[in-house]
N, C-alpha and C positions, 0 to 999 in steps of 0.2 A: 503494500501501499503507500509506504512512504517512496516510493519511486513515483508515482502521480504526483505528490504532495507541492509545493513550489518552495525551493527554494528561493534562501533568501542572501541578499550581499550588499554593502558597506560602497553608494556610489563615491564621487570623487566632490563630492556636498556635500558631503556627510550624514542626506538622508536613506532612507533603505530601502533599495530595488530588486524587486523578485526576479529570479534567471527560471524563464518557464522551460519544461524539460520538455524532454522531443515528447515523449506520450501526449503532451497538453496535447503536441500540434498535429499528432495521429491522428488523434479522439476527435479534435475541431476537421480535417480530412475527409472523416468518416462519417462525421455527421453532415457535410457538405453532400458528399455522395449521396446523405437517403433523404437528404431535403432537394435533392438532382433530384430523384425516386416521387418525389412526393407532387413536389410542381409538373412532372412530368406526367401522371397521370393523369394531373389534376387540368392542365395545359389545354393537352391532348385529343380531346374534343373540341377545340375551336378550329381546330384546320381540318376539322372532317366533318366542321357544319354543313357545309352546298352539297355533298354523295352523300350524307342522311338524310338533310331533306326530300334531295330528286327519290330515296328510294321511297320516304316512310311518309312522303306529300306532309314534312306541317310544317308551322305557320315560325313570324322567327318569335311574336312569344312563348310559343314550345320549345324552341332552340333555348332561350335564357333559360325558361324552365329545367333544360336539360341542364346546359352549361354552369344554373349559376342555384338556379337555388334549390331542384335535386340534391345537388353536394352541401348546399347552407343551413337543410334543415337540422341532421344530427351534428352536422361538423362545429355550428353554431352551441348549440341545444349543449353537447356536450362539453365545450367549450369549457366552464368552466364548472364543471364538475370532475372530470379533469385534470385541469388545472392542481382543483385544490389535493386530487388522488396525485399527484405532482410530486405533494411536500410529501405524501408520507409513505411512496412508496419505493421499492426500486427502481432507479427511474429508465438504467437499458432498460431490462424488461419491457417497460410499458412500452417502448419505444420500436421493442422489435413484435411485441405481439401486430399493434397498428401498422406498425408495413408490411407483415402478411395480411393482416386482411385488406387496408388495403389494393395491395398488389393483385389478390388473388381477384377483386371484384372491380381492378383495370381488366383483366384479363378477359372473363366471364363477357366485359361487355360485346367482347365480339359475338356473342354469342344469339343477342338479344334480335327478338320478331316483332318487337312496334317500339313505342311513344315507352310504356307502364315497361318492360323489362330494362328498356335501357333508365329509364325515371330510377329504378328496383336496386340496377349497380351501381348508379353514383351515387345513391343514398350510403349504401357501404363504404366506397371509397370517401366520401364525408365523416361517415363515424371510425376507421381505421384512423383516418391522417390527424383527427383534430387531437389524438392522444401524442403526437410528434411535437409541435411549436412550447408549451410549458414543460417536458420533460428534457428536453431536448435544448432550452435556453437557458434551465436553471439547473442543465446541468454543466455546461461551460463557463455560467458566473462559477463555478467552485472548483474551474479547473486554471483557468483563467486571470489574474489584477485586478479590480476596476478602474483602476486608470485607467488597462485599455477592452472595458467596458463593450464602448462601439464597435473596438477595429473590428477585435470578436466577434461581433453582433452580425457586423456587414460580413467579412466573408465568408460567412455560417448561411446568412442572406444573400449570400454568389450564386444557392443552390435554383433561388428562386429563375432568374433570368438566365442562366443553365440549361436546369429542367427547361424552360420554356423553347427556348431555343433547340433542344434535343429533339420538342412532341412535334416543333414546326417544320427542321430538316428532316427529322427519319417519318415521321408522322405523312407530309404528304407526300413524299416518295413512297413508300409502303403502299399507301392508297392509291399513288398512280400505276406503282409495278404490279401490285397484287389486287389491295383493296382493301376497303377503313376496317374492315371487320379486321384483316391480317393486323394491321396499325396496334390495334389493342391485346393480339393474341402479343406479341412480338415484342410487346415494352410493357408490358404491365404485367406478367406472371414471373419472367426472371427479378422482381425485386422481394418475395420469400429465400429465396435464395442469403438473401448479401441481410437477412434479419437476421440470421444466423452469427451473420460480423457482428454485428451491435452486439448481443449475447452474452458476447468475450472481451468490452470492455472494463475494466477494472477504474470502481467507481470509489470518488474524490470520497469525505467527510463534508455531509449538504455545511454552507458555512464558512468551507477554508479557507473564503478566500477574501473575506471581512477583514477589516480592519478591527471591526466593534459589534460582532453580530448581536450580543446583546441592545446595545444602544441603537444599533438598527432596526431591529424586531423592535422594539419601546416607541419609537420612534415612529416607525409606522401601521400600530398596534394589531392589531388580529380580528379577522373575519371578512364576511363581504361586505357590507353596512356600513365600513368604513373607507372600503374601497370603494363607493360609490360615493359618497356624501365629502371625497375629496377634488374643492374645482380642481383644482391644476389639472388632473386623471382625469374630465370632466372635456376639459379645452382638448389635452393631449389626443384623449382616443376618437371623441368628434374628428379636429383637422388630419386626425389621419385616415379615420376614417372617408370621409369626402378623395377626401387625393385618393385615396384606395379608391372611389367611384371611376376616373379617371385613369388610374395607370392599370385598371385592371382591363380595361376597352382597348387598352394597346392589345391585350391578348384576345377580348373574346367578341370584337365587335369588325375592326379593323382592315383584319385578313378578309373576313366576310364582305367588307364594300369595295376592297379591291377588287379581287373579283366579282360581286358584283358589277361594282360604277364603272371599272377601268380594267376590263376582262385579262385578268390575272392570272396563269394558269396558278394552283395548287403548285407547282412544284415551285413556280414565279414567286409565287408570295410568302411560302412556309422558308426560301433562299432568301429573302429578304428582312425577312423579323426574321429567322433563323441567328443571320449574322448579326442586325442590330442587337439584338435579344444579348447574344453573344459577350458582341463586342462593345456596346457603346450600354447591354444595364448590367452587364459584368463588372466593366470598368469603373461603373457611377454606383452599381453598389460595394460591391471588395474597397472600393475610397472616400463615399460618404464619411463612414463612420470613419476615415481616419481623419478626417475635415472637422466632422461634427466633435468627435472627442475634442480637439482644436480648437473649435472656436468652447467650450463646456470650458476650458482651463481658464480663457478671460471671463466668463459670468456662468453663472448658478444656468441661467436659462438658455445657453448658447445653443444646445442643438436642433432646441424648437426654436429655436431662430433662423441656424440656417435652415432647418429646409422648409420654414416657414418663407425664406426666398426662395427657396425653387420652383416649390408651389404657385406662388405669384409670376417664378419667370415662365411654369408651365400655360397660364392661360396663354398666353398672346400667342405664342404655339400653338397650342388645340388652334387657335382661332386660324392661322394661319396655313396650317394643316387643313382645315374643311373651307375653308372658304377662296382659295388661291384658284384650284381649279388645275392645277398647273402640275403633275405628276414627279417629274422628280423634286419640284421642293418641295409635295405633301413626302415623297421617301427620303429628302433631309432631314425635314422637322419630323419626323419617324422618329430615327436616330435619335435626335435632341429630347425628343418629349421619353425614349425608352432607358437613356443614360438620367438626364432629370428626376425624369418619374417615379425610380425604379430610387431613388437615395439618399430614399427616407427611412427606409426597412434595417437598418442597424442602429442608427441611432432611437425610433419611434421602443425600441424591447429596451436596447440601454434605459432611457429614460425611468421607464419602466419598474426596471432594476430598479434602480439607484433607490425611487422617491416608494417603494414599499417596505424593503426591507430581505434580508434570503430567507428568511422566514413561510414570505405573503410568496414571492417567485413565483410558482406554478397561475395561483389563484391570480395574481397582476394581472400575471400576462395570460388567463387566461376569459376576463376580465377580457382586456384589450381585444384578443380575437376576435372575442365572441361579438366587444360594437365596433371593429372597423369590417368583419368580416357578414357581418346581419345587414351595414350599410352600406357597403363597397364592393359586395357580391346578392347578398340575399333582393333587395332595394333594385338600387344601381341596374343593375343589367337589367332587369326584365321591366322596370321602365321603359328602357328606352328600346325595345325589344314590342314594346307594346305601343310606342312612339310609333315607330318604324312603320306595323300596321295600318295603325290611324291615317301616317301616311300616305298613302300605297305603294313604298315601296318593288312591292313583287309587280308592279306596269311599271315604276320608274326610282328604278333604281337610288339614282342621285340625290333621291329626299333619304338617304337615311347621310346625307350629310349633316340637312337641317335635325335629323333627329342623338347628334352628336356633337353638336351644343349644348349638349348640359356639360360637358368633359371641361370646359373652358371653365364653366359658373363654376363647381365643384373643387377645381381649382381653388378662384377665387377666393368662397370660401373657408378652404382648410389652409389660405394663407394668414386669414384676419382670426380664426382659433387657434391655430399654432404662434401664431404673436404676444396672441392674451391667455395664454398659457406660457410661453418664456418669462414674460411678466409677471404671473401666479410663481410659477417657481424660484424666481429673485427673492420675493417678497418672505420665500417659509425659511425660518431659521437653519 
């Protein structure tokens, strides 16, 4: 067990610095791969919307229900109890069981025969994936020092753009060569094997990386009621939830827009979106945490101040993307939106951990994920899908541009809430 604890050494300034053992980096890399599989299985259906819609004669609202609502039902409902569970049980076992469940049902989606069988499989993918966030983020906070929290969470969160990139690249190509069903078979089932590797993680004592775990716990209080009443967390959660509405639309609706309204093939859309996620999204996610930690060193609310600026920048980028009418400009904006639109993932989780303390990390992340996903997945995409149907995108695909105007509005709202969240955090002792 001693091999996974943080070693300490004195720096040239006399301050105690933590030496990060290689095993901590191994666990971070492994959990990043798990998160990659998480988002691959979550995102895969989006690039497959056109062939699924064609085969099953589905509306855009039904596609949104399959892509988001079915998944979110239990993903959000179980987020809080699973978060509390992550504060009590062996976290690696929780992650492994969830990984096996979501991988199995992602693969089984390929056998679906109608709307409801896909819906049921997506529900179970959501059940499995609800275990990962609270347990993995809590675990990583014990493998690395507090000063690196946003950096580490951002490296872990790089699994999001990498998983989405893999879904776009591989899903589009497999669907073109074989069928959309084979995309689920070949990309879903292998995750079951990865679950076995997770079981061999050597888990550290809970709260080992905190300078003063007892003080942090007392400061945060205990129980769900304390978290819900925290005004800073309210600004934080709502701000990131609206940011998520816009960010999720990059994967959920933009590939369909480019295919329908601009005549791009699944392979072309998958390649463009995959490259954007891989390069811009990967860099934005990974370095977003490092930059946010730099802001945090200069002011207590620095991380949210930084992400508020990113949200404000995304609003005009979305407007340019939707209203330019030029495919080259649209692709350039998409690349920038992918980078800036994912920059908040690590900082958002890191602030939750700092605010709630080590013994409420799982519950805190569960509440955070519940809020972000119920708005960002549960309400946002279906509303856009319904607006698409009302605008008659089946007859005029170009009208999808107008339905997606919800995204720049969501970015503006996000920037306001995150700014007030940063101010609220700075007023706390």
